[in-house]
C-alpha angles and dihedrals in degrees: 000000000000115000113251093242090057091047087055093054093047094055100034121093120192121333112060098177113126108258095023115133092241091052094047095050090046090052092049093051092046092051091049091049093047095049090044090053092049089056091045090055090047091054089050094056097040105128147153092314089068090053089047094050089050090053095053090050093047091050092048110122095191130027135320105238113207119196139174142141132243114338090356085056093056087049089049093054092055090046094054093046090052093049093049091050094051103050105282110105105228145154138180124249118194107229094220092054091044090066091056102050109302089096083082086074090071120082133189089259095061134090122220124217110194120192123201126145092206094037086221104083106148097222092056100039087052087063097050098090092048091047089050088050089053091053096220124143115263122209115192129197107194139152093226117060091195094052126119094254091046094051090048097052128103086217127013129202114197104216094165123146129206091226143005121239089235109099090221090054090231111092115079103246117128091027095057092044088055092048092049090051090050090053091050090051092054092047093049093045088050093047092054092046091052094049087237111186139198088258092055090050091050092058093062094041104056093144134075130013093309091055093046092050092051102037113021114100131187092252088061094063106020115112114226140180115351091359092072112103114240132206138158125263110265094030114149123255093249090058093048094048089052090054091049091241103146114128097006139092115271123206133215124211092290091063089234118140101243106158149342136236124244131198091244102044141052095225131354113195119213134184108297114255121202 
C-alpha cells in the first residue's frame, strides 16, 4: 500500500504548507482512499471463518456480547447497537468493568465478540480463562491471526490493515474502519438470514423521523368526533387559524360537513356532505 505521505504528494497541487487549503484537501482524499482500500482488501480475504461466525451468532439462544478496549470499544458499541436494531439481540460490555463484576452479565447462552487490533489487549486477554470456563463461543476480530486472542477464539476474523491512515502510524484509523465494516457485514448477513423486514426494523425505531415514517398512521394524528375544530362558513382565515382548521373539514351550526380550509384561501366551499 502506498505510504500516506506519498498519497498526499500525488493528490496535492501547488501549496504544500501544513494547514494550506490544497494540503488539507489532499490529506483528506488520501485518508479516504487509504481507508477505502483497507475495506476492499478486507472483502477480498473474507472466507469460511465469516460464515462460521455468523452460524454461531444465529444459533445463539441468549445475547451477543460485544467487548473491546479504547477505540475498539467505541467501534464495539456501534456494532452492538447495529446488531440489536437489526434482529440480533446484543449489547456492549466494557472489558475493564467485566473484570470487576460485569462478567455476571454474560450467561452460558450468549456469544462473545471481542475486538482488538493487536489481539493482545490486557483487559481482554485477562477474560479468556473465564470465557473458556463459561463455555461460550468466542468470535474475535483482530489484526493479527497469530495473537493470543485470535488463537483462543472459536472463530477469528482477520481485520488487519497494512497501514493506518494516521501519518504517524499511531492513531487507530484504517484499522477501526475495517473493524466497523466487518461488524456491519456480520449484521447484514444475519439480518438476511433471519428474514428481518422493514416492519421488524420499525418496531425497534419508534423515535425520530425514521420511526414516524415507518410507524405513524393517519389514525394516530387524525382528529375525530368532538375534537374536530368547528367554524361557520365564511369565517375569516384568522379565526380558522386560531381554531386549528387548516386542512380539515369545518362545520356550521347544523354540524354538517360543508367545506374545508386551505393554506391559500379564507374559505373553500365543497359539496355539502350529510
